[in-house]
VOGU-866646 format. One line per 5 residues: number of its first residue (from 1); their letters; for each residue x, y, z of C-alpha. Coordinates in nm, 4 decimals. Each point is the difference from the previous one (the first is absolute). Layout:
NUM> A> X Y Z | ...
***
This chain:
1> MTGWN> -2.4288 0.6847 2.2075 | 0.0586 -0.0902 -0.3841 | 0.1060 -0.4066 -0.0281 | -0.0942 -0.0135 0.3703 | -0.2429 -0.3260 -0.0621
6> LRKVF> 0.2697 -0.1752 -0.1676 | 0.2542 0.0292 0.3483 | -0.0318 -0.3203 0.2043 | -0.0113 0.0545 0.3771 | 0.3408 -0.0810 0.1420
11> WTGVA> -0.0348 0.1868 0.3297 | -0.1028 -0.2016 0.3363 | -0.0630 0.3233 0.2422 | -0.0845 0.3161 -0.0726 | 0.1149 0.3010 0.2465
16> VLPEG> -0.0813 0.3682 0.0536 | 0.3351 0.1987 0.0967 | 0.0581 0.3530 0.0785 | 0.2407 0.2025 -0.2729 | 0.0632 0.3139 0.0867
21> AGWVI> -0.3259 0.2476 0.0392 | -0.1928 -0.2992 -0.1755 | -0.0772 -0.3943 -0.0235 | 0.0900 -0.2368 -0.2626 | -0.1108 -0.3757 -0.0342
26> ALDAR> 0.2544 -0.2652 0.0015 | -0.0436 -0.3734 -0.1903 | 0.2425 -0.2273 0.2135 | 0.2864 0.2442 0.0161 | -0.0902 0.1567 -0.3425
31> RVRTP> -0.1471 0.3913 -0.0180 | -0.3149 0.0055 -0.1995 | 0.0533 0.2580 -0.3133 | -0.2481 0.1762 -0.2277 | -0.0581 -0.1200 -0.3556
36> AKAAL> 0.2458 0.2763 -0.1306 | 0.2666 -0.1509 0.2246 | -0.0024 0.3291 0.3121 | -0.0237 -0.0989 0.3511 | -0.3590 -0.0529 0.1163
41> VLPTR> 0.0246 0.1976 0.3341 | -0.3433 0.0517 0.1459 | -0.0995 0.3072 0.2287 | -0.1350 -0.1574 0.2381 | -0.0039 -0.3471 0.2316
46> GLAER> -0.3478 -0.0273 -0.1090 | -0.0122 0.0478 -0.3419 | 0.3613 -0.2626 0.0085 | -0.2305 -0.2575 0.1878 | -0.2801 0.0268 -0.2139
51> VAAEW> 0.2757 -0.0309 -0.3068 | 0.1878 -0.3155 0.1592 | -0.3698 -0.1484 0.0525 | -0.0413 0.0007 -0.3712 | 0.3443 -0.1720 -0.0645
56> AAQRV> -0.0282 -0.2838 0.2827 | -0.3322 -0.1194 -0.1140 | 0.1813 -0.0695 -0.3559 | -0.0001 -0.3456 -0.0391 | 0.1775 -0.1746 -0.3374
61> QVDPR> 0.0509 0.2739 -0.2148 | -0.0826 0.3683 0.0587 | -0.3090 0.1391 -0.0987 | -0.0114 0.3491 -0.0744 | -0.4272 0.0213 0.0021
66> TMPVT> 0.0113 -0.0819 0.3701 | 0.2717 0.2550 0.1206 | -0.2001 0.3401 -0.0650 | 0.1712 0.1804 0.3108 | 0.2850 -0.1084 -0.1319
71> RMANA> -0.0441 0.1197 -0.3721 | -0.0902 0.3438 0.1475 | 0.3267 0.0375 0.1778 | 0.1716 -0.1121 -0.3267 | -0.1567 0.2923 -0.1784
76> AIDKV> 0.0392 0.2648 0.2790 | 0.3988 -0.0694 -0.0241 | 0.0487 -0.1025 -0.3776 | -0.2779 0.2286 -0.1668 | -0.1189 0.3042 0.2527
81> CPQRA> 0.3205 0.0958 0.1568 | 0.1869 0.0763 -0.3571 | -0.3202 0.2163 -0.0544 | -0.1271 0.1138 0.3375 | -0.0454 0.3675 -0.0920
86> EVADL> -0.1900 -0.1184 -0.3320 | -0.1816 -0.1870 0.1493 | -0.1327 0.2166 0.2745 | -0.1092 0.2488 -0.2665 | -0.1904 -0.3031 -0.1816
91> LAAYG> -0.1987 -0.0834 0.3030 | -0.0472 0.4320 0.0984 | -0.1195 0.0276 -0.3217 | -0.3427 -0.1862 0.0581 | -0.0968 0.2823 0.2483
96> GSDLL> -0.1220 0.1765 -0.3196 | -0.2044 -0.2456 -0.1277 | -0.0848 -0.1714 0.3440 | -0.2895 -0.2220 -0.0567 | -0.1911 0.1781 0.3026
101> CYRAP> -0.0466 0.3394 -0.1585 | -0.1915 -0.1557 -0.2614 | -0.3612 -0.0179 0.0776 | -0.3143 -0.1637 -0.1790 | -0.2460 0.2162 -0.1824
106> GPQAL> -0.2598 -0.2539 0.1725 | -0.1823 -0.1451 0.1117 | -0.0080 0.1919 0.3352 | -0.0031 -0.3808 0.1972 | 0.3406 -0.0436 -0.1330
111> RDRQA> 0.1233 0.3712 0.0264 | -0.1145 -0.0160 0.3362 | 0.1962 -0.3427 0.0695 | 0.3257 0.1567 -0.1578 | -0.0172 0.3074 0.2336
116> LAWDP> -0.0640 -0.2182 0.2726 | 0.3425 -0.1752 -0.0564 | 0.1723 0.2454 -0.1743 | -0.0285 0.3242 0.1790 | 0.1050 -0.0828 0.3281
121> MLDWA> 0.3477 -0.0911 -0.1898 | 0.0512 0.3134 -0.1879 | -0.1008 0.2184 0.3654 | 0.3076 -0.2703 0.1337 | 0.2131 0.1365 -0.2911
126> ATMLG> -0.0753 0.3498 0.0671 | 0.0566 0.0131 0.3683 | 0.2442 -0.2576 0.0378 | 0.2434 0.0071 -0.3396 | -0.0609 0.3570 -0.0833
131> GRLRV> -0.1614 -0.0525 -0.3355 | -0.3690 0.0961 -0.0818 | -0.1035 -0.1937 -0.2966 | -0.2904 0.1563 -0.2139 | -0.3055 -0.2416 -0.1016
136> GTGVA> -0.1774 0.0040 -0.3579 | -0.2380 -0.2024 -0.1734 | 0.0363 -0.2617 -0.2859 | 0.3082 -0.0259 -0.1632 | 0.1371 0.3170 -0.0933
141> PVPQD> 0.3365 0.1032 0.1580 | -0.0049 0.2151 0.3190 | 0.2545 0.2507 0.0527 | 0.1558 -0.0454 0.3105 | 0.1847 0.2530 0.2490
146> PAALT> 0.3383 -0.0209 -0.0796 | 0.1010 0.0086 0.3655 | -0.2523 -0.2405 0.0815 | 0.1802 -0.2151 -0.2456 | 0.3757 0.0479 0.1364
151> ALAAP> -0.1258 -0.0246 0.3644 | -0.1347 -0.3743 -0.0705 | 0.3206 -0.0357 -0.2022 | 0.2134 0.0017 0.3441 | -0.0744 -0.2835 0.1560
156> VHAAD> 0.0694 -0.1835 -0.3397 | 0.3444 0.1194 -0.0337 | 0.0812 -0.0586 0.3372 | -0.0465 -0.3559 -0.0093 | 0.2779 -0.2384 -0.0094
161> PFQLT> 0.0242 -0.2324 -0.3471 | -0.1750 -0.3286 0.2312 | -0.3148 0.2299 0.0912 | -0.0085 0.1935 -0.3213 | -0.0344 -0.4003 -0.1760
166> ALHDL> -0.2948 -0.0441 0.2545 | -0.1534 0.3267 -0.1047 | 0.0062 -0.0401 -0.3927 | -0.1942 -0.3239 0.0346 | -0.2408 0.2143 0.2736
171> VALSG> -0.0596 0.2625 -0.2518 | 0.0224 -0.1946 -0.3387 | -0.3244 -0.2093 0.1211 | -0.1591 0.2078 0.1578 | 0.0286 0.3085 -0.2389
176> SLVLA> 0.0075 0.2373 0.2904 | 0.3125 0.1633 0.1858 | -0.1822 0.1414 0.2806 | -0.1632 -0.3977 0.0728 | 0.3624 -0.0857 -0.0311
181> LAVAQ> 0.1312 0.1858 0.2506 | -0.2714 -0.0232 0.2182 | 0.0526 -0.3990 0.0578 | 0.4071 0.0878 -0.0060 | -0.0708 0.2489 0.3050
186> GRLTP> -0.2552 -0.2494 0.1888 | -0.3119 0.2740 -0.0731 | -0.1610 -0.3174 -0.1550 | 0.0369 -0.3393 0.0363 | 0.1009 -0.1864 -0.3266
191> TQGWA> -0.3524 -0.1919 -0.0398 | -0.1375 0.3892 0.0057 | 0.2111 0.1116 -0.2216 | -0.0470 -0.2412 -0.2758 | -0.3604 -0.0167 0.0534
196> ASRID> -0.0079 0.4276 -0.0373 | 0.1713 -0.0542 -0.2953 | -0.2641 -0.2485 -0.1145 | -0.3378 0.2242 0.0085 | -0.0481 0.0377 -0.3484
201> EDWQA> 0.0823 -0.3485 -0.1412 | -0.2483 -0.1666 0.2845 | -0.2627 0.1903 -0.0399 | 0.0028 -0.1274 -0.3662 | 0.0211 -0.3253 0.1325
206> ELWGQ> -0.3266 0.0288 0.2095 | -0.1699 0.1532 -0.3054 | 0.0960 -0.2399 -0.3082 | 0.1781 -0.2722 0.2065 | 0.3536 -0.0950 -0.0258
211> DAEAQ> 0.1357 -0.3120 -0.2148 | 0.2555 -0.2440 0.1509 | 0.2857 0.1998 -0.2270 | -0.0037 0.3040 0.1749 | -0.0768 -0.1793 0.3535
216> DSARR> 0.3074 -0.1615 -0.0372 | 0.1807 0.3557 -0.1463 | -0.1753 0.1696 0.2864 | 0.1729 -0.2504 0.2516 | 0.3346 -0.0480 -0.1508
221> KQADF> 0.0221 0.3406 0.0359 | -0.1256 0.1136 0.3623 | 0.2652 -0.2812 0.0904 | 0.3029 0.2107 -0.1532 | -0.1585 0.3265 0.1920
226> LLAAQ> -0.0266 -0.2356 0.3063 | 0.3907 -0.1125 -0.0371 | 0.1031 0.3465 -0.0923 | -0.1373 0.1391 0.3047 | 0.1424 -0.2636 0.2164
231> FFTLA> 0.3674 0.0177 -0.1774 | -0.0144 0.4007 0.0906 | -0.0563 -0.0984 0.3451 | 0.2477 -0.2303 -0.0012 | 0.2497 0.2007 -0.1703
236> ARSGI> -0.0532 0.3309 0.2122 | 0.2140 0.0753 0.2728 | -0.2320 0.2928 0.0802 | -0.2949 0.1350 -0.1331 | 0.0406 0.2310 -0.3267
241> AAG> 0.0248 0.3669 0.0591 | -0.3340 0.1950 -0.0754 | 0.2344 0.2322 -0.1654
***
């Protein structure tokens, strides 16, 4: 959306229109395009309506900071679509260093908290996705079964560019492919998924306290995680396959 903050609002009406198998946004009679000048065609009406609402909320000048769903849709078309396989490979690789596989050496109370939150997710991945990840202690690399990694990669590669855009943020912000897939497939709510990814940070904050800067950073990341989950739901014609 480079330069959009300099564009003045010129339209009086915003409409959602069907086009082929998708939906487009019309500003009066003019169709919205991405920053790379591609047609902004959304996969579902729900996503198109959210994007349209962001355009309708603009007043004097277009402010990209107030249009997070539009920005994600643009990224799906301009950035992810041309390199879909590469993005899928990048996300699938997180399975080899998944947050849930690295447990604290102590204290036991923290280990118990990790196990309570993370073991059921690894069990779910093994049962529903067909990939059992191994668990280790500390930060030393945990060798994973290639077959398990292939199984966890399958739903990632099955995702379309809009789903991959959402998964990118879910995975990168949580540090866990398993948690991202659990949220995407409805095993966890977005709030539960975020909380599960913050076990270590919350433990440290309880012990030593948390400064205002760290709290602000955590809130921004949580907002981005929840937005990604919403985007995935809005963009999904149906849930991504389990592989």
